[in-house]
N, C-alpha and C positions, 0 to 999 in steps of 0.2 A: 605286337599287334594285340589290342585290348580294346573291348566293347565294355563300356561302363555304364552302369544307369548314373545320370546327374541330373543338378537343376534345371528348369529352363531356362535358357540363357537369357540374358538382362539385354534391353535394346531388340527382341524379335519383331518381327513386322505384327505378330499375333498380342501384340498387347498383354502389359501386365494384368490389366484387369480382367483380360481374356483367362487368361491363366488360372488367375488366384480363384475366379469365380467357376471355373467350370467344375460339375463333376466329378470328371476324372482327366488326369493330364500327368503323363510320363515324358520323359527326355531319357534319348541313351548317346549315347558319343562314339567316334570311331577317328582312330590316325588317319591322313588322309597322306598318302604315298607321291599323289600328285596334283597338280593343278588342273579344275577344269569348270564348266559353267555349275551354274546349280541344277541346271536343266540337265547336265551328262550326269550328275550325281544323284538327281533323283532316278532314273534310268539305268544306273548303276547297280542303285542299291533296289529298286523296286520291279526292275524289266526281268530280272532272275529270279522267280521264285520257284522253290522245292517242290516237286510234283505233289507231294501230302497237301501244301499250302493253295496251289492252282487248284486242286478239287474240291478241297474246303469250300474257298473263296466261291467256285462256280456254285456248289450247291446252296448258299449261302446268298448270293445273288437272284437265283431263282427262286426261291422259299420268299425274297424281301419282294422281288416281282408279284407272285401270288398273293401277298397281303396288303399290295398297293403301293409299297414304299417304292420309289427312287432307287435304282439300281443298273449299273451296268448290265446291257446285254452279252451273254457269251462273245457273239464274234468282238464286239469292242472291247472286251476283256483279252481275248487273248490275241489279239492283234493292233494293240496299242504301239505304237512307233515315234519315237523323238520326231520332233520339226525342228527345223534350222532356228525358230523365232517363238517367241511367246510372249503375249502379255495378257494382263489381266481381262478373265473373259472366257479366255481360252482353254480348252483341256488340256492336261497335261496327264498322260495316262488314260486314269476313267476318270478323272476328279477336273470340276472345274478350277482354274487359279485365282484365287480371292486375293490375294500380295503377291509383288515381284521386286526383287531389286539384284542388284548385281552379285549380294553374298545369301540371299533368300526367295525362297518360293513357299507360299502359301496356299495348300490347297485341299480340297474337299466336298463337303455334299452336304446339304441341308434336309431333312426330312421330319415327318410328325412325329416320332419318338424321339430324337437325338439330331442335333448338328455336329458334323466332327469337321478336326481341321489337322492337318498334319503339314508339319513345317521341316523344311530341307535345309539347314544355316552352316554355311560355311564358317569358323570362326578360328581366331589365332590366341593362340596361349604361348609360355614360357617353351614348350615344347614342341610348335610349332605349328601348322592347319591339322582341323579337326574337323571333322560332319558332325551335326548333330541333330537328330532326329526328333523332334517333338509331336507328340497326339493332344488334341485337346478333343472333349467332349463333352458338350452340354445338352443335359437331357430337358427331355420336354413332357415327360409323361411314366406312369408306371411301369409301360412296355419298355422305355429307354434304359429304364435301371435294370430291367429284367433282362433286358439283350445284354447289358455291358456285364452283369454279374457272370454270364455264362462265358461271352468271349475275351476277356481282360486276361484270364489266363494264356489260350493262343496268341493274343495280342503280344503280350510281354514276350514269350516265346518267341513268334514269329517275327518281331522287328529285331531282336537280338540275332537270330538267325542270319536274317536277309542282309546284316550289316558284316556278320561275322564270313559270311559269304562272299560278299563284294571285298571284304580285306584281303580275306584270304588268294580268290579268285585275281588280287591287282586292281580291280575297276575301281577302285577309290586310292 
């Protein structure tokens, strides 16, 4: 069981140009112990947040809304549930889906300070199936750069913890 930082996967629906031109991007992979669709993987990872993360994100969303940015409401954030089927434009969790295939879902949000995308990709390698979570941020202004300066350390810790917890709990 190992969560590792890795390169963004080739062939991702995010596209090589989006990744290479991003102000910030990172990718983490973890082994898969069972086969499941990408929506189930999304919820297995992002649907089980540690308490500290839930509170941090709720506060961030409130502050973002007060600043006029698009953010999930508390109710939307706390009550996100998996549906049977998804299509581009639907929300998965709290984010709209921008791209979807049998092996990958790309969701995110566009805002005045930055646009972000998160990809959950099922990948095969010599060791079997893995899930790769890639985050990409395109900043639009100084506010986006300042935001990422403060958020990136929490982001890195959070993604690693979400993946580690999902592996340990046998959800992925």
